[in-house]
N, C-alpha and C positions, 0 to 999 in steps of 0.2 A: 504494500500500500504506500501511496505517495505521502510525503511529509513536506513541510515548508522548506524552501531553499534559503530562507533568510528571515523573512517577515512572518512571525508566528500567526499573524492574522489571516494567512492564506490557508490554514488548515480547513478541511471540509467537515461538515457535520457528520458525514458518513465515516470519515476517518476517525473522528473522536469516538463515535459509537463502536467502531471496530476495535480500537485500542482498548476501550473500557471493557469490552466483552470477551477479549481473547484470553485463552488460558495462559499463553506466553507470548512475548514479543521478542522476535529474533532481530537483533540490531547490529549494525556494523560497528558502532561505538556506543556501548551501553551508557557511558557517562553523558554523551551528547543527547541521546534519546531520553535518558533519565531526567535531564533538565527540562526537556520539552514536556514530558509526562507530568512532572512536578508543576510546571506552569499551568497546565490545564486541570490539575487536581486529580490525576488518574493514577491509581495504584496498579502496577502490573508486574508480573514475573518476567524479568529481563534475562535474555540469553544472548551471549555474544556470538555473532556469526560474521566473521570477517575472512579475508583471504588466507590468513595464517592458520585459523582453526577450523576452517570449513570442512575439511576432510574428516576430522575427528567429530565434529558436531553434527554433521548431516545425518548419519545413521540414527542418532538419538532423536532428531526432529522427525524423521520419517517414521520411526517407531511410535512416537507420541501421536502423530497424525493418524497413523493406522489404527490406534486405539481410540480414536474419536475426539482427541483434543484439538483445539484450534490454535493456529500459530499465525500471528501477524508479522510478516516480513517487512522490515523497513531498512532503508539505506541511511547514511548520515544526513542526507538532505535530498529532496526530490523523489524521483520515481525509481523503485528497485529495478535491477537488471540493466540500468543505463550506466554502464561502466562501474559495476559493483559485483560482488561475488554471488549474487542470488541465482544465477542461471542454472547451475547444476542442481540446486535444491528444487527448483521448479521442474526440471526435466525428470528427476528421480521421483518426485511426488506424482507426476502424471503417469510415469511408467508403473507406479504402484497402484494406479487407479484412484488416487486421492484428488478430489476436486480442488482446483486452483482458481481463485477469483481476483479480478483486478479491482482495486479501490483507487481510481485515478485522482490526479491532482497536479501539483506543481512539477515542472521539469525544466531544468535550466536551458536546454537547447531551444525549446519552444518559447520560453520567456524571452530569450535573446532574439529569436526570429521575429517576435512580435513588435520589437522596438527598434531594430537596427535599420529598417528602411531598405532592405535588400529583397530581391524576388523570393517569394515563398510558395509559388505554385509547385515547385519541386525542391525538396530539402533533403540533403543527405547528412546524417549524423555519422561522423568518422571517429569518434572517441578521442583518446589521447594520442598525440603524435609520439613516436618513439623518442627516447631521451638522447640516444646517440645520433650524431650528425648524419652519418651515411645512411642509417636505417630511416631516419626522419625524412631525408631527401628522397629516398626510394619510395616511401609511403606517399609523399606528396605527388610524385610522378605517377603513381598508380591511380590516383583519383583526379588528376589534373583535367582530364577530358570529360568528366562526368557532367552532364548538362543540368546542373542543379547548384543551388547555394550550398556550400560546404560548412558544416559546423564541427568545430574541434573543441575539446577541453584542453587546457594547458596550465601547467604549474607556473606560478608567478616568476620564479627564478629562471625559467627557461623561455619566457615570453619573447624576449628580444631575439634569441637565437631562432626560435620558431618563425617569427615574423620575417627575419632576414632570409631564411630559406624559402618561405612562401613567396616572398617578393622576388627572389632570384629565379625561381622556377615558374611561377604563375604570372609574373609581370605586374603591370599596374591595375590589376582588378580592384574594383571597389570592395572594401572589407570593413569590418567593425570589430573592435575589442570591447566586449561587454563584461564589466567587472562589478562584483558584489551586487548582483541583481536582486531587487526587492529589499535591499538593506539600506542603511542610512547613507552610506557613501557610494551609492550606485552611480556608475558612469558608463556612458556609451560613446566611444570614440570612433567615428566613422570617417574614412578617408581612403585613397588608393593605398595599396599595400606598401609601396616604397616609403610613403609619408609615415605610415604607422610604424614601419620598421625603424625609421630614423628617430621618431619620437620615443618609442618604448625601448629602443636599444640603449638610449642614453640615460634613462631614468629607472629607478627601482620601483617596480610595481608590486602591490600586495593584494591579497584577496583571491576569491574564486573567480575564474576567468573562462569565458567562452569566446572563441574566435569564429566569426562568420566571414566567409569569402564568397563573393558573388560568382555566378556561373560564367563559363567561357562566353565570349561575345559581348559581355557587358562593358569591357574596357575599350579604350580608344585603340586604333590600329598601332601596332608596335613599330618603333623606329629601329634602325640598324643596331644601335648600341644595346637596346633592350633584347633584341633577338640574339645578339652575341652573348648577352648575360645568361639567357635561358640555355643556350647551347653549352656554354662553359660549365654551368651547374650540372647539366646532364652528363657531360663528358668526364666529370669527376669520378663517376661510378659505372659508366657504361661505355661500350665501344662506339665508334663513330656512327655506324648504321643505326643502332638502337637509339642513340641520342637524337639523331635527326628525325627518326620515326616518332619518338615521343613529343618532340617540340612541334612537329607537323600536326600531330593529333590534337595538341592543345591549342594551337594558334590558327590552324587552317591554311598555313603557308605551304608552298610546294616542297615536298619531301626531297626531291632531287637537288633543288637549290640549297636547301638546308644542309644536305649531305656535303655538298661542295664547300659550303662555308665552314662546316664543322671540321673538314679536313684541313682547311687553312688554319683554324684556331688550334687544332691539335698539333700542327707542325710548328 
């Protein structure tokens, strides 16, 4: 079941009823969830269910569910299974014939999409980008041609690096850095990716962050320097042919021309 991503006023009536009536609440962080329950005057049996203890805790929860007890699964904030460890529990519960019900509510990607002013007719949530540079760049290239607004979670200490790679690979697409959504210091910084990379690479950013990147075709036509930057980024981890193919897919430019240019840059 979904819980507030910041503002406790976003809790739903159904969520409160579910929490109050559950035999136990499986929480990613029992301290965080405990404070929320205390705020609403709800007493509940809290069980920690995070990525470190999931393998050990899951059989116990499945056994409790099989005996007819009810379990409310919550993440630290937002909707369970959106980049948290609840997936395997839901799979095993369904495999055991145990009913699983959604109690919908807040979700950070949807909250960001509603305020960023980027196209939302097609939206792809891509989770956290990898922490290591090569893997992060490879992941960005995997999704660069998806005809949708892309939504990423990012840790504040890696925001500058992530924006730099997004800018180098995707070019000047419109994007937004949405920080601390629904909280007191909520900010939405929308600009072309190179501008965001320059701003956030030079300053320390704190808080929970969602990055939204507009779909291909939203940006202005690329100049020669921008095309060279895309090719150079692709050539760091790919051979010339593959790099040209990826940039052609992302930009719509002629693959043969890009191949020739990539050969020049490589040499």
